[in-house]
C-alpha positions in Angstrom: 134.2 114.5 9.1 133.6 118.0 10.6 133.1 118.2 14.3 129.9 119.9 15.4 129.2 120.6 19.0 125.8 119.0 18.9 127.3 115.8 17.6 129.9 115.5 20.3 127.5 116.5 23.0 125.2 113.7 21.9 127.6 110.9 22.4 126.7 108.5 25.1 129.8 108.6 27.2 130.9 109.6 30.7 127.6 111.3 31.6 127.0 113.0 28.3 123.3 113.2 27.2 121.8 110.9 24.6 118.3 111.8 23.7 116.3 112.2 26.9 118.4 110.0 29.2 122.0 109.7 30.5 124.3 107.1 29.0 124.7 103.6 30.5 127.2 100.9 29.7 126.4 97.3 29.2 128.5 94.3 30.2 130.5 94.4 27.0 131.6 98.0 27.6 129.6 99.3 24.7 127.4 102.4 25.3 123.7 101.9 25.1 120.5 104.0 25.4 118.6 103.8 28.7 115.4 101.6 28.5 112.1 103.4 28.1 109.9 100.4 27.5 111.5 97.8 29.8 114.0 96.6 27.1 117.6 97.5 26.5 118.3 99.0 23.1 121.7 99.1 21.3 122.4 102.3 19.5 123.6 102.4 15.9 127.4 102.8 15.7 128.3 106.4 16.3 131.2 107.6 14.0 134.2 108.8 15.9 135.5 112.3 15.3 138.2 112.4 12.6 141.8 112.6 13.9 142.4 115.5 11.5 139.6 117.5 13.1 140.9 116.7 16.6 144.4 117.8 15.6 143.1 121.1 14.3 141.9 121.9 17.8 144.5 123.3 20.2 142.5 123.7 23.4 144.8 121.1 25.0 147.5 123.7 25.0 145.7 125.6 27.8 146.7 122.8 30.2 149.6 120.9 28.5 152.7 122.2 26.8 153.6 120.9 23.3 156.3 118.3 23.6 159.7 119.1 22.1 162.8 117.0 22.1 165.8 119.2 21.4 165.0 120.8 18.1 162.4 118.2 17.2 158.9 119.4 17.5 156.5 116.6 18.7 153.3 118.4 19.7 150.6 116.7 21.7 152.5 114.9 24.6 150.9 111.4 24.3 153.2 109.2 22.2 153.7 105.6 21.2 156.4 103.8 23.2 159.0 101.3 21.9 157.6 97.7 22.2 159.8 94.7 21.5 158.1 92.5 18.9 155.4 95.1 18.2 156.4 98.7 17.3 157.5 98.0 13.8 156.7 100.2 10.8 153.1 99.0 10.4 152.2 99.5 14.1 153.9 102.9 14.2 152.2 104.1 11.0 148.8 103.1 12.4 149.5 104.8 15.7 150.5 108.0 13.9 147.3 107.9 11.7 145.3 107.3 14.9 146.5 110.4 16.7 150.0 109.6 18.2 152.3 112.6 17.6 155.5 110.5 17.8 156.5 106.9 17.9 159.6 104.8 18.7 160.7 101.7 16.9 161.2 98.3 18.7 164.5 98.1 20.4 167.5 96.9 18.5 170.8 95.5 19.7 173.9 97.5 18.8 175.6 94.4 17.5 172.6 93.6 15.4 172.6 97.1 13.9 176.3 96.9 13.0 175.8 93.5 11.3 172.5 94.5 9.5 172.4 94.3 5.8 169.9 95.0 3.0 168.5 91.5 2.8 164.8 91.4 2.4 164.4 89.4 5.6 166.1 92.1 7.8 165.8 95.4 5.9 162.4 96.2 7.4 164.0 96.9 10.8 165.3 100.2 9.6 162.4 101.1 7.3 160.6 104.3 8.1 157.2 105.2 6.7 157.2 108.6 4.9 154.3 109.9 6.9 155.6 108.9 10.4 158.3 111.6 11.0 159.3 112.4 13.7 160.2 108.9 14.7 162.6 107.6 17.3 165.1 104.7 16.9 165.8 102.8 20.1 168.9 100.6 20.8 170.5 98.7 23.7 173.8 97.0 24.2 176.7 96.4 26.7 179.8 98.2 25.5 180.0 102.0 25.2 181.9 102.0 21.9 179.6 99.6 20.1 176.6 101.4 21.5 177.6 104.7 19.9 178.4 103.0 16.6 175.0 101.4 16.6 173.4 104.7 17.2 175.0 106.1 14.1 173.3 103.2 12.1 170.0 104.6 13.3 171.0 108.1 12.3 172.0 106.9 8.8 168.6 105.1 8.5 166.8 108.4 9.0 165.5 108.3 12.6 164.9 111.7 14.0 165.7 110.8 17.7 168.0 108.3 19.2 166.7 106.6 22.3 169.0 104.6 24.7 167.3 101.6 26.5 168.3 101.2 30.1 164.9 99.9 31.0 164.3 96.4 29.6 163.7 93.9 32.5 163.8 90.7 30.5 166.1 88.1 32.1 168.1 87.2 29.0 168.8 90.9 28.4 169.9 91.4 32.0 172.1 88.3 31.9 174.0 89.8 28.9 174.6 93.2 30.8 172.1 95.1 28.6 168.9 97.1 29.2 167.9 97.5 32.8 171.2 95.9 33.9 172.9 99.3 33.3 171.0 100.8 36.2 173.2 98.8 38.5 176.4 100.2 37.0 176.1 104.0 36.8 179.7 104.6 35.5 179.2 102.4 32.5 175.7 103.8 31.9 176.9 107.3 31.9 179.9 106.5 29.6 177.4 105.0 27.1 175.3 108.2 27.2 178.3 110.4 26.8 179.8 108.5 23.9 176.4 108.3 22.2 175.7 112.0 22.5 179.2 112.8 21.2 178.9 110.5 18.2 175.4 111.5 17.2 175.1 114.8 15.3 174.0 117.8 17.4 170.8 118.2 15.4 169.5 114.8 16.5 168.3 114.6 20.1 169.4 111.7 22.3 167.1 110.4 25.0 167.1 107.6 27.5 164.5 105.1 28.7 164.9 104.0 32.4 163.1 102.2 35.2 163.1 103.8 38.7 166.0 101.4 39.6 167.0 97.8 39.8 165.0 97.4 43.0 163.7 99.4 45.9 166.9 99.8 47.8 168.5 103.2 48.7 171.6 102.2 46.6 169.4 101.6 43.6 167.7 105.0 44.0 171.0 106.7 44.3 172.3 105.0 41.2 169.2 106.1 39.3 169.7 109.8 40.1 173.4 109.4 39.4 172.7 108.2 35.9 170.0 110.9 35.4 172.4 113.6 36.4 175.0 112.1 34.0 172.4 112.2 31.3 171.8 115.9 32.0 175.6 116.6 31.9 175.9 114.7 28.7 173.3 116.9 27.0 170.4 114.4 26.6 167.1 116.0 25.7 164.7 113.7 27.6 164.3 110.7 29.8 161.4 108.3 29.8 160.9 106.8 33.2 158.9 103.7 34.0 157.4 103.7 37.5 158.4 100.1 38.3 161.8 98.7 39.2 163.6 96.1 37.0 163.0 93.4 39.6 159.3 94.2 39.5 159.0 93.7 35.8 155.3 94.2 35.4 154.1 93.0 38.8 152.4 95.5 41.1 151.4 99.0 40.4 153.6 101.5 38.7 154.7 104.2 41.2 153.7 107.4 39.5 154.7 109.6 42.5 158.3 108.8 41.6 157.9 110.4 38.2 156.9 113.6 40.0 160.1 113.4 42.1 162.2 113.0 38.9 160.5 116.0 37.2 161.1 118.1 40.3 164.8 117.0 40.3 165.5 118.1 36.7 163.1 121.1 36.5 163.2 122.6 33.0 166.6 121.2 32.2 165.2 118.1 30.6 161.9 116.7 29.4 160.6 113.8 31.4 158.1 111.3 30.0 156.3 108.8 32.0 155.5 105.1 31.4 153.6 102.3 33.2 149.9 101.4 33.7 148.7 103.6 30.8 145.7 101.6 29.5 143.2 104.4 28.7 143.0 108.0 27.6 142.1 109.0 31.1 145.2 107.3 32.5 147.4 109.3 30.1 146.0 112.7 31.2 145.9 111.7 34.8 149.6 110.8 34.9 150.5 114.2 33.5 148.2 116.0 35.8 149.4 114.2 39.0 153.1 114.3 38.3 153.5 117.4 36.1 155.8 115.5 33.7 156.1 116.7 30.1 154.5 113.7 28.4 153.6 110.0 28.5 154.6 107.0 26.3 151.9 104.5 25.8 153.2 100.9 25.5 151.0 97.8 26.2 147.9 100.0 26.3 148.3 100.8 22.6 148.7 97.2 21.2 145.5 96.6 19.3 144.1 99.9 20.6 145.6 102.7 18.6 142.4 104.7 19.2 143.8 105.5 22.7 145.7 108.4 21.1 142.7 110.1 19.6 140.7 109.4 22.7 143.4 111.2 24.8 143.5 114.1 22.3 139.7 114.5 22.4 139.6 114.6 26.2 142.5 117.0 26.4 140.6 119.3 24.1 137.7 119.3 26.5 135.5 117.1 24.3 133.6 114.0 25.5 135.3 110.6 25.3 134.6 109.2 21.8 132.6 106.1 21.5 134.6 102.9 21.1 135.4 102.2 17.4 132.6 100.5 15.6 133.1 97.0 14.0 133.3 98.7 10.6 136.0 101.2 11.8 137.9 98.3 13.4 137.9 96.3 10.2 139.0 99.2 8.1 142.0 99.9 10.3 142.9 96.3 10.5 142.9 96.0 6.7 145.2 99.0 6.5 147.5 97.4 9.1 147.5 94.2 7.1 148.4 96.1 3.9 151.3 97.7 5.7 152.5 94.3 6.9 152.4 92.9 3.3 154.4 95.9 2.1 157.0 95.5 4.9 157.3 91.7 5.1 155.8 90.3 1.9 152.6 88.3 1.3 153.9 85.1 2.8 155.1 86.5 6.2 152.4 89.1 6.7 149.6 86.7 7.9 151.8 85.1 10.5 152.8 88.5 11.9 149.3 89.8 11.8 148.1 87.0 14.1 149.4 88.7 17.3 147.9 92.0 16.2 144.6 90.4 15.3 144.5 88.8 18.8 145.0 92.2 20.3 142.5 94.0 18.1 139.9 91.4 19.0 139.7 92.9 22.5 137.6 95.7 21.1 135.0 93.3 19.8 132.0 92.4 22.0 132.5 88.7 21.1 136.2 89.0 21.7 136.9 85.4 22.7 135.7 83.8 19.5 137.2 86.5 17.4 140.6 86.0 19.1 140.6 82.3 18.5 139.9 82.7 14.8 142.6 85.4 14.4 145.1 83.0 16.1 144.6 80.5 13.3 144.9 82.7 10.2 147.5 81.6 7.6 146.6 83.8 4.6 145.0 87.1 3.6 141.9 85.1 2.7 141.7 83.7 6.2 142.0 87.2 7.6 139.3 88.5 5.4 137.0 85.6 6.4 137.4 86.5 10.0 136.4 90.1 9.2 133.4 89.0 7.1 132.2 86.6 9.8 132.6 88.9 12.8 132.7 92.5 11.6 129.8 92.5 9.2 127.2 94.0 9.6 128.6 97.1 11.3 127.8 97.6 15.0 129.1 99.1 18.2 132.5 97.9 19.5 133.5 97.8 23.2 136.1 99.6 25.3 139.0 97.4 26.1 138.8 96.2 29.7 141.9 96.9 31.8 142.3 93.2 32.7 143.0 92.4 29.0 146.4 93.9 29.2 148.9 91.1 29.8 152.6 91.3 30.2 154.7 92.5 27.3 158.2 93.9 27.0 158.1 97.7 27.2 
């Protein structure tokens, strides 16, 4: 699809003109034409601009700098975050196809990586789609030596960036002195970063994921900046910072102002990416504008909504916000996601794994509750296709995912 100005200007979003009246939004979040005869009319599904066409426009560079991690060129600075239980090869490949310029695999334990073998049941953890480079591999652990050895497993698997997780707030992870626990022991955290950077080849960037501290105490803040300075001294290329503390988990708003403090602290010596409360394309651009950080990593906001990346790219290029994906566009993408699941996990496991994604994708459907319930029961590819036939045919407008749909997930 080639983008023409008159097509984009005719989309019924955010005050754009549609025919002779301004756009309005109905209760489902779908765009509709203003009534002229006392009745509300649904428009036909409006095709979204092709991702390839959006990528060919570089107007966004007038405001945002292309993201680069070490020698690895990323490009548009809105990327897919690591998500435990979600950001496997299929989800990452779909995100890249949908406009993400970079993605990170779900976090893996150093001990798990060192014990990993080529058995069919586990080999998918290190699989990389040929079209998804550059891609990051994320790991966490407790001991500096094992951590660095685990990092080398990710290097050998072909990941382009190694990301160290000091941000996971899950209790069982903290109880085993991993993830966010390291924010309470700066010396150990810095030793992990040093050893990992020394072990990993110079050509491969090492980055770190952090929260703004264990809690809101002054000691926690001091520990955060001690670790951040240690990361700088060790030669890390970037830090992703979540605006909540470990104790907060996902309760309460993410403190974006802290991200601006972090960027001011490091200046141009390190790339800073932000995380937390990114549930729409507008959120992504607003975080970068308000904090002046170098990029954002979308986590929960991208599960079942990979269109957030092309939406952000369109807005950054000065174009109107694209219409929500139509039912036909949703079905097409979900089928591709299922195909990738079958290739990665086999025909028997794929339907079980697609349940959670189908549940998330259902949030873009106007009848989301009934669609969600049916996706939760699928046991086969035939069941999956039956849901699509029942709810996504004929084609029609989708809806924009409401913010309240985003429940707690591990980021």
